[in-house]
C-alpha positions in Angstrom: 28.8 6.5 29.4 25.3 5.6 30.4 23.9 8.7 29.7 25.5 9.1 26.4 24.0 5.7 25.5 20.5 6.6 26.8 20.6 9.7 24.6 21.9 7.8 21.6 19.0 5.3 21.9 16.3 8.1 22.5 17.6 9.8 19.4 17.6 6.4 17.4 14.1 5.7 18.6 12.9 9.3 17.4 14.6 8.6 14.0 12.8 5.3 13.7 9.6 6.7 14.7 10.1 9.5 12.0 10.9 7.0 9.3 7.8 5.0 10.4 5.5 8.2 9.9 7.2 9.1 6.6 6.4 5.6 5.4 3.0 5.9 6.3 2.5 9.2 4.5 4.0 7.8 1.3 1.7 4.6 1.7 -1.4 7.0 1.9 -0.3 9.0 -0.9 0.3 5.8 -3.1 -3.0 4.3 -1.7 -5.1 7.0 -2.8 -3.7 7.5 -6.1 -4.6 5.8 -9.4 -1.0 5.3 -11.0 -0.6 1.8 -9.9 -0.5 0.1 -13.3 -0.3 1.3 -16.8 -1.4 -0.6 -19.7 -0.4 0.5 -23.1 -2.3 -0.9 -26.3 -0.2 -2.3 -29.2 -2.5 -0.5 -31.6 -5.5 1.9 -31.1 -8.9 0.6 -30.6 -12.1 2.0 -32.1 -14.8 2.3 -29.4 -18.5 3.7 -29.7 -20.1 4.3 -26.3 -23.8 5.4 -26.0 -23.9 9.2 -24.7 -20.2 9.6 -25.5 -19.6 8.8 -29.0 -16.8 7.3 -31.2 -13.2 7.5 -30.1 -9.9 5.7 -30.1 -8.7 3.9 -27.0 -4.7 4.0 -26.5 -4.7 2.6 -23.0 -5.5 2.9 -19.3 -4.1 3.1 -15.8 -5.7 2.8 -12.4 -5.0 2.3 -8.8 -7.6 0.9 -6.1 -10.1 3.7 -6.4 -10.0 5.3 -9.8 -9.9 4.0 -13.4 -8.5 6.5 -16.1 -8.7 5.5 -19.8 -6.4 7.4 -22.5 -8.6 8.3 -25.4 -8.0 10.1 -28.7 -11.2 11.8 -30.0 -11.7 13.1 -33.6 -12.3 16.9 -34.2 -14.7 16.0 -37.2 -14.3 12.5 -38.5 -16.2 13.5 -41.6 -13.7 16.3 -42.6 -10.7 14.9 -41.4 -8.8 12.3 -39.2 -7.3 14.8 -37.0 -7.6 13.9 -33.1 -7.0 15.3 -29.8 -6.0 13.5 -26.6 -8.3 13.2 -23.5 -8.3 11.2 -20.2 -11.6 9.8 -19.1 -11.6 8.7 -15.5 -14.3 7.2 -13.2 -14.6 5.5 -9.9 -13.1 1.9 -9.7 -16.1 -0.5 -9.2 -15.6 -3.4 -6.8 -18.8 -5.2 -8.1 -19.2 -7.1 -11.3 -20.5 -4.8 -14.1 -24.2 -5.3 -14.9 -23.7 -5.6 -18.7 -20.9 -8.2 -18.4 -21.3 -11.4 -20.6 -22.4 -14.7 -19.0 -19.2 -16.5 -20.0 -17.3 -13.6 -18.6 -18.9 -13.6 -15.3 -16.6 -16.0 -13.3 -13.6 -14.1 -14.6 -15.1 -10.6 -13.5 -16.2 -12.1 -10.1 -12.5 -13.1 -9.4 -11.0 -9.7 -10.4 -13.8 -8.2 -8.1 -12.4 -10.3 -5.4 -8.9 -9.3 -6.1 -9.8 -5.6 -5.8 -11.7 -6.0 -2.7 -8.9 -7.8 -1.1 -6.1 -5.3 -2.2 -8.2 -2.5 -0.7 -9.2 -4.4 2.5 -5.5 -5.5 3.2 -4.2 -2.1 2.4 -6.6 -0.5 4.9 -5.6 -2.9 7.5 -2.0 -2.0 7.0 -2.8 1.7 7.5 -4.7 1.0 10.4 -1.7 -1.1 11.9 0.6 1.7 11.0 -1.2 4.3 13.0 -1.3 1.9 15.9 2.4 1.2 15.8 3.5 4.7 15.6 1.3 5.5 18.6 2.7 2.7 20.8 6.2 3.8 19.5 5.7 7.4 20.5 4.2 6.1 24.0 7.3 3.9 24.6 9.7 6.9 24.3 9.0 7.8 27.9 8.6 4.2 29.2 11.4 2.4 30.6 9.7 -1.2 30.5 11.0 -3.2 27.5 7.4 -4.6 26.5 6.3 -1.4 25.0 9.0 -1.1 22.4 8.9 -4.8 21.8 5.2 -4.4 21.0 5.8 -1.4 18.7 8.4 -3.3 16.7 6.1 -6.4 16.3 3.4 -4.0 15.0 5.8 -2.2 12.6 7.1 -5.7 11.2 3.2 -6.8 10.8 2.6 -3.7 9.1 5.4 -4.3 6.7 4.0 -7.9 6.0 0.5 -6.4 5.3 1.9 -4.0 2.8 3.8 -6.8 1.1 0.4 -8.7 1.0 -1.2 -5.7 -0.5 1.3 -5.4 -3.2 1.3 -9.2 -4.0 -2.2 -9.4 -4.2 -2.3 -6.5 -6.7 0.5 -8.1 -8.7 -1.5 -11.4 -8.9 -4.6 -9.4 -10.2 -2.8 -7.9 -12.8 -1.1 -11.1 -13.9 -4.4 -12.7 -14.0 -6.1 -9.9 -15.9 -3.2 -10.1 -18.4 -3.5 -13.8 -18.8 -7.3 -14.4 -19.0 -9.1 -11.1 -19.9 -7.9 -10.1 -23.4 -10.7 -7.5 -23.8 -9.1 -5.5 -21.0 -5.4 -6.3 -21.8 -5.3 -7.2 -25.3 -2.3 -9.2 -26.8 1.0 -7.4 -27.3 0.1 -4.8 -24.9 2.6 -3.1 -22.6 1.8 -3.5 -18.9 4.0 -1.4 -16.6 3.7 -0.6 -12.8 3.2 2.9 -12.1 5.0 5.2 -9.6 2.2 4.5 -6.9 3.0 0.7 -6.8 6.8 1.6 -6.5 6.1 4.1 -3.7 4.4 1.2 -1.6 7.6 -0.8 -2.1 9.6 2.1 -0.6 7.0 2.4 2.3 7.4 -1.5 2.9 11.3 -1.2 3.1 10.9 1.8 5.4 8.7 -0.1 7.8 11.1 -2.7 8.3 13.7 -0.2 9.8 11.8 0.9 12.8 10.5 -2.5 13.5 14.1 -3.9 13.7 15.4 -0.8 15.8 12.6 -1.1 18.3 13.1 -5.0 18.9 16.8 -4.4 19.2 16.4 -1.6 21.8 13.5 -3.7 23.6 16.1 -5.8 25.5 15.0 -6.5 28.9 17.3 -4.8 31.4 16.9 -5.6 35.0 19.3 -6.1 38.1 22.9 -5.0 37.2 22.2 -4.5 33.6 19.7 -1.7 34.1 21.0 1.8 33.7 19.1 2.9 36.8 17.2 1.7 39.9 13.8 2.7 38.2 14.6 0.9 35.1 15.4 -2.1 37.0 12.1 -1.9 39.1 10.3 -1.4 35.8 11.5 -4.6 34.3 11.1 -6.7 37.2 8.3 -9.5 36.5 4.9 -8.6 37.6 3.1 -11.0 39.9 -0.4 -11.2 38.8 -1.6 -13.3 41.6 -4.8 -12.9 43.7 -5.3 -9.2 45.0 
């Protein structure tokens, strides 16, 4: 009976570790992609950029690292109005653009802070996830309860950081929609992309190993221990003078 329970708990720990690793892989895929939000303009905007020429802007989408604009270009504007579709992508800037108007400086600065915060908290979440998985793997061969408890707490802290990443990004889009009409014109359709939804899946998956590790981190000593070695491992450690 005790042996069967030990086997079951080990399998449950391995399953929770695998789920945590899958969550981190999904987070990494979403974190590095540019499909967090998609903005579709209510009507096409005429643009004329130096060095690029005239085109029609249909919308844009972006993540934390890349910004992509959906454009329609004329084959030959003087001869006909026929256009072709093109996606122009560039690296997402974390700084305020140099050519920004003085009256928009405060808004651009706040958006810059939003972008930096999202990227930093996301990086912290990834780092915590790697540490949590490492402790979880190490705890598989340990009888002392504190390793599993520490791993479970780290998994839940990772989930919390993941939620903060999502919330900061959501607030940045809300702020941009309400205050920066030149980026998100009125009546534009704003939708979160699959990258954003993938982060939510990662958040849910992080919670499972955290709960499992905390439940299995019960302190077993004395008669509650499954072996003499486990009872000895879970005895209080005297940190007195050496």
